[in-house]
N, C-alpha and C positions, 0 to 999 in steps of 0.2 A: 416410015420412021422419021420422029421430027429431028432436025439439027438441035444439037447441042454443045456447050462448051466443053472442053477438055483438060484437065490439070493432073500432073505429077506429083504426088508428095513427096518430099524430102523426108518428112519422119512423120510418126504418129500424130503430134501435136499439132504439126503444120496441116495435116489431114483434117484432123477433128474442127479447128479453127476456119478452114476453108468450107467445109459442110455447115458448120452452124450457122455461119454469117449468111446463107443463101438457102431460103426455105426450099428452092425447088432442087437443090443438089442432092447427091447419091453417091456412095461409095463405090468402087468398081474394085473388085479381085478378080476371081476365075471367070465371073460373067455369065456361068453358065444358067443362071435363072433371069437375071436382069436383061441382059442382051435379047434373049428369047422374046420375053415381054415387050421391051422396045420396038422389036421388030413387029410384033402383034398389034402395036399401039395400044397395049393395055397400061403399061408406064412411059412416062415421057419426063424425064429429069432434064432441067436446062444446065445442069452441070454434071459432069462425071469426074469425081477425085478418083485416081489411080491409086491404090494401096497395094497393089500386088508385088511391088517390090520393097514395100515398107514393113508390111505388118512381119512379124517373128514367125518363121519358119522352121524352127526346131522344136525337138520333142525332148523336154529335159526331165532327170529325175527328181522326184520330190522326199523328203523325210519319210519313212513309213511306207516305203514303196509305191507311192503315190507318184503320178507322171503329169506333168505341165506341157499342154500341146500349143504350139503357138496358131493363132488363128490364120497365119497363112499356111500352114501345113497343108499339102495335098491329100485329098482322099484317097489315091491309091498308095501314097507313102506312108499315111496312118496305118492304114489296113495290113500293110507287110512290115511294119516294125515288129520286131521279134518280141520286145517287152508287151505290146497291145496283145499280140496272139497269145503270148504266155499266160499273161496276169487277165487279161480282160478279153478273153476270146469272143463272147457276144458282140463287142464293138467290132472287131475285125469282121466277123460273119455279115454284121448288119452293114458294113461299108461295102462289102464285095456284092451284096444284094441289089445295092443301089445303082440305077443308072448303066450305062455302060465304060467299058474299060476306057475309052477315049473322054468320057465327061470327067469320070474320076481322076483322070490324069491334070484335069484343069480346076476341077471343083476344091474348095479352100475348106477348112474346118469351121471359121466364121462365117463364111458365105453359106454353108449348108444349114448352118442353125438359123440363118435369117431368108432362106426361101420362103416365098410367099406361101401361105395356107391358100387352097386353091381348086377350083373345079373346073369343069369344063367351060361353063357357062361365065366364070370370069376371065377366060382366054378369048371369050367371043365378045366383041365390043359392040356387037349388034343387040345383045339382048341385057335386060336389066339386072343390075349385078349390085347390092348394097357395098360388097367389099371393095368393088371398083369405083362406083359413084353412091355414095352413101345416100339414102333415100330413094334409090331408084326401084328398090324392089328384089325379091329374090327368084329368080327363074328355077331354082334346082327344086325347090319345096315341091312342086308341081311338076317338075320334069325329070330327066332321068336321073334317079338316085341311087344307082348300085353301089357307086364308091361313097356315099356321104356318112355325114357322122349318126352315131346313134346315143352318143354321150354327151352331155354339155353343149348341145346345139341351142340356138335361139330361133326364134321367127324370123332374124334378119338375116341368119347364115348358119349353112349345114355343111359348110366343105370340111375337109379334113387336113391335116398338117401331112405333107408328103414324106417328111424326112426319116429314113431308116437309123442314120447315125444317131439323132436326138433322143429316140427310144432308147436305144442302148446306153448311152450317155447317161440318161435319166434315171435308168434302174442301178448305175454307179453312182449316183450322188453328185455328179459333175455340178462345178462352180464355176462361173462364166466371169472373165476379169473384164472390165470394160473401162476406155478413157472417154473421158467426155469434155463440154467447155469448165466443167466444176472440178475437173480432176477424175482420178481414178474410184473404181468403186467395185465390188463384188456382187454377184447376183447367184443364189442358187438356180440352177437351170428349170428346176419346177417351177420358178416364179418368172423366167424369161418370157415365156410363150402365154397369150391371153386366151380365153375362152371370147366366143364373140359378142355376147351379151348385146348391146344397142350400139355398138362401135366396131363393127367387124371389118371396118377398114384399117383397124389397128391390129397387127399379128403379134406385135411384142410390147413389153412395157420400157422399151428404150427411149428415151427422148431424141428428139432431133439432133443428130450430130455426134450421137454416141456410137463408139466405135469398139468392137469386141478384138480384143488384143490377144486373149488365150483361154483356155479351159483347163481347168484343174480337176485330175481324177483324184480321189482319195485311194489310199491303199487298202481296201476292205477285204478282210479276210476270206470272205465268200466270194470274190469277184471271179477267180480262177475257174470256179466251178459254174459256168453261166454258159448262156447259148441263146441265139437270136433265130427265130422261125419266123418266115414271111410265106403268106398266101396270097398268091397274085394270078391274075387272068391268062397270063404267059410267061414263059422262064425268064425273061429277060426285059429290063429298060419297061419296066411296067410297076405304078404305083401298089401298096398294099392294100388288099381288101381288109386283111387283118394281119398284124404282127405282133409278137411279144418278145421282149427282151426277160431274161429269168436269170437271178444269180441266187443259189439257195446252198445251204449246209445242212446235213442232217446227223443226229447225234448216233452214237454208238448202238443207242438202245431203240433206233428208227424213228424217232422224234424230228420235227422241223424246228431247228435251233434258229435260224434267221433265214428269212428270204425277201428278197426284192423283185417287183414285177412292173413292168411298164408296156403299156399296148401303144400300138401305132394302127391307123386305119378307122379308128372309132371316134374320134374328136377332133376338134378345132385344133387343139395343141396335142402334144406326146401324153398320154394319160399315166399317170401313176397309181396303179392299182392298190391303194392304201388299205381299202377292205378287204381283199383277197389277202395281203399280206398279214392283217390282223388275225384274220379267220384260219391262217394256216400255221402260224406261230405256235408253237407247244403240242401240235397235233400230230398224230401218225402221218408218215409220210405213204398214204395209201392214195388211191385211185378214188375212192369215195372223199377223202377229205380235199383232194384236188377240185373234185367237181363241186364241192359244196362251197368252197373258195372263189371258185368262178361265178358261180350262180349270185353269190353275195356281192361280188363287184357288178354283176350286169343287171343287178334287180331294179335299177332307175333307168335302163335302156329305153330309149324311144324310137323305134325305128319308122322309116317311111315307108312308102309303097314297094319299093323295089330292094330293101335291104334287111328286112327282118331275118335272113340266114346266115347274117354277122353275129347274132347271138350264139346260136350253135356253134358257129365256126369259132368265135373265140374263146368260148367254151374248151371246145375240143383240142385247139392249139394249145393252150395252156396246159391243159391235163398231159398231152402228149411230151410236151416240152418238161414239165417236170417229172415225169414218168421217167424220160431219158435220163435225166439230171440225176435222179436219186435212185437209180438202178444200181445193185452191187457191181455191174459190169461197167458203169460209166467212166 
């Protein structure tokens, strides 16, 4: 682990100024991702600016039953909040399916959104990785690809985003509040993360020095009828092979009035399933319609040698989640 400088920010503006002024600087909050990568020699910032006592750590109600979640709110506290559990159950379920209890007690909302999109080759400095060293090559394409992307990948990177929380927030149309050297701005969560293209080393659209300060969840009428389902190789502390967050509303006549769907484990970023949503709206809430919607979303999937199973798995996970949510007994 390389030596680095450390500074504790007194306020968010001071933190932004300190990081923006130094190209090799990084923010430190819970540290559950960054410190791990520093130990592995994958990331080597020359300055850590501690914002763990600076970021807002409260959950506030917004007009229309929405919520503003401070970037410093711990994952465990967010999952336990009664407003989240009642109005955004998929978010609580996603948080509880991620990592271990100890990590959830440390990990923050802002840090979770900014954890690196990665695979085992990114974490191994002895192997070529375009995300770690641009232009060095992608070991994963011809290597072990069980966990890798089937949507939105490129020849330069096939890693998948590991965040459970981001998938649920994406289904709820979350908006990220950011403070940077040029002031504040808001970014739709759908626009925060990037597909790899020819620059896989850039996970997000944030400029250097920009700091997430909060996340706004709008008060969607359908959010309370939602669920998150995760399929993984072991019951705890494992990234998703496939995950899905769904919020749905069905009319008295049995048709899908509104639906929001996001997948995890399939792409370099949390994947909003807009094709599936469009295919479902106005259709009867039947298993045949659910399966047709999944097929529409996955029509362009490009699996690698070891992960073609993700196509039927994602289909079945979406169908099962929609079936449970639209059941008259749900």
